[in-house]
N, C-alpha and C positions, 0 to 999 in steps of 0.2 A: 400757567400765570405769571407775572414777569414778577420775581422777587429780591429783584438788585436795589442795594442800597441807595441812597443818595450820595454824590460827592462830597456836599458841604453845606454850611447853612447861609452860604450867600442869598441875600434876600430871602429871609425864612422870619417866623417871627415865636418866639422861644417863650414857652411859662414855666415857672418854677414855683410849686406847691413847697412851702415851708421853707418859702427863701429866703428869710431871715435868719434861718440854722444858720450853725456853724457848716455843715456844710452847700446850703444855698447861697453863701456868700461866695466863698472858695472859687463855684461855681462860674456864679455871675462875674466877678473879674475875672474869668477865664475866658470866659466867652466875651465880653466884651473888649480884653485883652487880645487873644490872638484871632478874632473872627470877626474883621472889623465890616465884611459882607452881613452881616448879624442885622436883619431890620428893625428887628425892638425886643425888648426883654422883659419880660412882665413876671414881678414879684410879688407872689400872689400868698399873701400869711392873716393872721386875725388879729399880729399885735401892734395896735398904733404905732407905739411906743419905739420899740424894734424898725418899725420900717424908719422913724424920723432920722435914728442912729445911722441906720445903715444909709438914709440919701445927705447923710453927713459926708459919708463916705464913695460914695455913687451919687453926684450930686446932678439932675438933669440940666445944671447949667453948662456943666464939662462934656453929660452925652446924653444926649436929648433921645437914646432909643431905648433907655429903662423909662419902664412905671410901678407904679406900686398901688397894689390893688389888695385892699380891704375885704377880708373874705375867710367863710372857713371853706373845709373838704363837706364838712358836715352837709353842709348847704348844696345843694345840686341846684336850683334855680342862680345862686351867686355865681356860682365855681364854673354854670353853663355861660351865664353873661361873658364873664372876664379869657372864656375860650373862645371868644368870639373873632376868628379870622387868626388862631396862630395853626403852627403849622405843628411844634414840635412839644411836647409836654412832658417838664422832667419833676415827677410826684416822687419828693421828700418828707411832706408831712407827715409828720406820725408821734401817738403819745411814745414814749420808748423805755420808760425809767421802769424798771422789775416789779420793782415794789408797789409803785403808785398804782399800775395795772392789776396787781395781786388784789388792791384794796376798794378798784373803785372800775372793776369787770366792765362795764358798760359802755363807759366812757370813752377806755381804749378799745371797744367793739367800736364804736359808734364812729372814731377817727380813724383808725386805721380798716375797718372793715367797709362800712358806708361810704366811707372816704373814697376806700378804691373806690367800689361802686359808683361814683360821682364820677371818679375821673373816666373811668371807664365808658359810660354815658355819654358824659358829655363828646368826650374824645368820637365817639362815632356817629354821634347827631351833628357833629360840626364838621365830621370831613379831617381830623386832625389826621396830619399824615403817620408822626412816631410820638407815641410814648414809650419813654422808660424807668421804672419803679425802682426804688431802693428798696431792699429788703437787707436783714441780717444771716448772721449765722445761729441766731438762735431761733429759726423761723426752722433749719434741720432737726427731725426729732425731736419737736419742741417740750416741754416740761413746766415752761410757767403761760400765764397768759397773753404776754406780750407774743410770747415764741409763737405761738397758737394764732392770735390773730394773723402776724406777719405769713404763717405761711398761709393760711386763709386769703389774702391780699395776694400774694403769689399767685396761685389758682386761677384768681379773678383773673389778674391779666395776663395770664396763658391761655385761660380757656378763651377770652375776650377774642383771640384769633382764629377760632373757631363757628363765631358767629356774625363778624365782620361785612359779609355779605361780597357785594359786587366794592367796597372802599377798598381804599389802601392804606389804611390805619393800619400799621405793625406797632405790636406791643409788646414790652421782654422786661427784664427784670435784673438786676443787675445788685447781685448778695456777696457782700463782706461781710469783716470782719470788726474789732473796738478802731476808732480814729485814736490815733494817737493824741492826747488832749482836751479829746471833746467832752463839752458835760456831763458829769457821771461817772467819767472813765477813771482806772485806780490811778491813771499819773498824778493828776492834780490835784486827786483828794490825800495821796502821801507826801506829795509837795506840801498840802496844808500840814498834813497831822504831825510831818517830821519837828513841827516845831515845839510836840509836845514832850516829844524824847520817846516815843511807842508808836510802831506801825503795828496797824492786827493786819492780820492774817485770816484769811480766811479758811486756806487746808495748803498747807505744805507743797503738794500735789501739784495747785492748780495753775492751767497754763489758758494762754488764749491770742487769737492769731492778734498781728498788729497791721493797717495800716494810713497812711498819712494821707489829709485830704485832699495831697497833690495824684498822691494816688487812685485814690476814688474818685476825683471829678475826670480823670483821664481816662477811666475804666468806663465812667456812665461815659463822655463822647465817645468812643468807641462802639459804645452801643448804641448812641445814637445814627453813627452811620455807616455799622456792618450790620446791624442784627438783620433777620429776616423776616423776624417775627416769631416768637413761640419758647425765644432760648432764658436759660436762666444764668449770668453770665457769674461765674465765681474767679476769681484773681488768685494766681499764685505768691500768696504772701509769707512771708516767716512770723511764727509764733513766739513768744518769750514767756518765761516761767516765774512765777508771782513772788518768790523769793528771789529772782534775781534784781523787779522792781525794787523790792527792799532795798538790796543792795546797792542797786547802783544810785536812790535816791539817801538813802541814810544808814549808810555803816553801820555810825555808829549807837541809832537806833537799836531800843528793846521792840521786839517782835512780842506779839499778844494773840495768841490761836484764839479765835472767836467763833470760829466751826462756819457754815457751809449757810448761806442765806435762802430763804423759802424759793425754788425756784432756779437756781445757782446750781452750773457742771460743774466737773472737774475741768476737763476738759469741751471746748466748745467745738460743733461740727459746720462744715457747709457742703460734703456730699456724702450720704449715706450709704450703705451697701447697696441700701434698694435703687440708690440713683443709679448706681451703675451701670444697669444693662442700657440709659436710655444718656448719659454722658462722654462726651469727645472731650479731650487734648486740642488744645487748640494752639499751643506751646505757650506763652505767656499766661496764658488762663482756660480755662474750664467752660466748657456751658452744659448744660442739662437739657436735652432735648425734649419737646410735647411731643408723646407718642401718638397725637389725635392729630395734629396740625396736617397741614396740605404737601411737606414733605417727608421724608422719608430720611433714618440718619443717614443712611447710604449717597443720598442726595449733597445733602447738610455739607458731610466727608468729600465729595467728586468738586461740589461748589468753594470750599474753605482751603483744603488740603487737612483739615484735622483730622486726628486719628482715636479711634475708640478706644477707651479704658477697660484694663479686663475686670471681668463680671469679676465680683465681690470687692472692689475697689474702695476705697472711705478715704476722708479727706478730714483729717481732725485736727485739731491743735497740741493733742497729745501725741500723733504718732507725724510730725511734720519734718520734712527732711531739712527743712533752712531754720536757724535759732536766732536770737537777738543775742549779743551777747550783753553783760553787764555795760564796757565800755562803750556798747552800739548804743544802750538804753542810752548812757550820758549823752551821747553823741546828738541822738536824736530831739533828747531834752534842750540841749544848747540852740539845735537848730531850728525846731520848732516852737519853743516856747519858751524858755527864756537864755539868751546868750549870756548872760553871767552866771549861769547852773553851776554852784558847786556841791557833791556830795558832803552834808555833815553828820 
């Protein structure tokens, strides 16, 4: 079986679920800017207002390749219609707020699990070439419902490679940590709360991974071009300490210890010890390989030049070897969120 990835996106049609979200907008912008040969880009989402607002930034009059398709991944028939003629699916649609998922579990399950299955079925039925699904560090050893639904979603996409039959469809997953400045993340929250003079700290030991939208987009584009099917790609990214974020944003603010919220971890994980037996180091990222797919780890290593990690290896934000300093955090805030930012 030939598992060679395509070299480029020339002449391809790409659909992005959740295309009006932070990642979706950044990904579409990069696609239109850096892949002039892309034939069509379909933004699939359920919010007509967000599509209208996005269309002001990416109007069809300036770039006729973009299309806006109202729909929900919960609706398999609608999704299948949107995927007609599509070569690549990037699945970014999800319910992501941990407290919301805990309070509305079935709504999270319908979107994150049933929605993932609908993407798999549409891709197989319509002979889509490549599917890349976005995951989260919360899917590794999950302790909240959101993480559990994303782990289940990951399993659905990886398992889809086993029953694709003679189809050329390849399914892979990209898993990464908090996106700097995304909705619901701690940095925009602290930027808002510093006006009160008090920053709430859940636990002084807390750490998180950090990735920029640009880095997230780059990893997904790499997965589209390089995936052989069955990989969970995990980037090598820095961590930050919650106390350093507080110092970077509001050094003069009072710190109020409020305790860990339900479903939160002290440190986030992306690769567990149990994953180490099927994980390879690819240089700028790791890949967790499916033990049930059509190639062995040895085959993957021979084809890509990757190397095995040691048994017992784990990758979590508290044991990371790369950390963002207070000054680096301030620089990232100015670069990616607010050029006029000054700590107070």
